[in-house]
C-alpha positions as CSV (number, residue, x, y, z in Angstrom):
1,M,11.9,42.0,-28.3
2,D,8.6,42.4,-26.6
3,V,7.0,39.6,-24.6
4,T,3.5,40.0,-23.3
5,L,2.0,37.8,-20.5
6,Y,-1.8,37.8,-20.2
7,T,-2.6,36.8,-16.7
8,R,-5.2,37.1,-13.9
9,A,-5.1,37.1,-10.1
10,G,-5.3,33.7,-8.5
11,C,-4.0,31.9,-11.5
12,H,-1.3,29.5,-10.3
13,L,-0.3,28.7,-13.9
14,C,0.2,32.4,-14.6
15,D,2.5,32.6,-11.6
16,E,4.6,29.7,-12.8
17,V,4.8,31.1,-16.4
18,K,5.8,34.5,-15.0
19,Q,8.6,33.0,-12.9
20,T,9.8,31.1,-16.0
21,L,9.9,34.3,-18.0
22,L,11.7,36.2,-15.2
23,H,14.3,33.4,-15.1
24,A,14.7,33.5,-18.9
25,R,15.5,37.2,-18.8
26,A,18.9,36.3,-17.5
27,K,19.6,34.4,-20.7
28,A,17.9,36.6,-23.3
29,A,17.1,40.3,-23.7
30,F,13.4,41.0,-23.9
31,T,10.9,43.5,-22.4
32,L,8.2,41.8,-20.3
33,H,4.7,43.3,-20.2
34,E,2.3,41.7,-17.8
35,I,-1.4,42.4,-18.4
36,D,-4.3,41.4,-16.2
37,I,-7.1,40.4,-18.5
38,D,-9.7,41.1,-15.9
39,T,-9.1,44.8,-16.3
40,D,-10.5,44.8,-19.9
41,P,-13.7,43.1,-21.1
42,A,-12.3,42.6,-24.6
43,L,-9.4,40.7,-23.1
44,I,-11.7,38.6,-20.9
45,A,-13.7,37.7,-24.0
46,R,-10.6,36.8,-25.9
47,Y,-8.5,35.0,-23.3
48,N,-10.8,34.0,-20.4
49,H,-10.2,30.3,-20.7
50,E,-6.7,30.4,-22.1
51,V,-4.6,32.3,-19.5
52,P,-1.7,32.4,-19.1
53,V,-1.0,33.4,-22.7
54,V,2.4,34.5,-23.9
55,L,2.8,36.7,-27.0
56,I,6.2,37.4,-28.6
57,N,6.2,40.7,-30.6
58,G,2.4,40.6,-30.6
59,K,2.0,37.0,-31.9
60,K,0.6,34.2,-29.6
61,A,3.4,31.8,-28.9
62,F,2.4,29.8,-25.8
63,K,-0.6,29.2,-23.5
64,Y,-1.2,27.4,-20.3
65,H,2.4,26.2,-19.7
66,L,5.9,27.5,-20.6
67,N,9.1,25.6,-20.8
68,E,12.1,27.9,-20.6
69,A,14.1,26.1,-23.3
70,D,11.2,26.1,-25.7
71,F,10.6,29.8,-25.0
72,L,14.2,30.8,-25.6
73,R,14.3,28.7,-28.8
74,V,11.1,30.5,-30.2
75,L,12.3,33.9,-28.9
76,N,15.7,33.5,-30.7
77,A,14.0,32.4,-33.9
78,R,12.0,35.6,-34.2
C-alpha cells in the first residue's frame, strides 16, 4: 500500500499529519512518500491551498487533518 503526503515547509498541519502517519505505521503496513509541493510548480498549482494532502494508492483520501482511526479504516478498506 502506498501513501503519499503532500506537504510544505513551515506547515504545522503537515507536521501533525506526518506524525499521525508515522504512528499509524506501527499498526498497518504501508510505504510513506513525503513530497514537498514547493519543489514542483504543477503541485503548487494543484495543492497550494490544500496541504497537507494524503493520497492512498494515488487517490486523494484526506486533506488538512488526519485522524489515525479514520486513516486506518480507509487504508484497510482499499
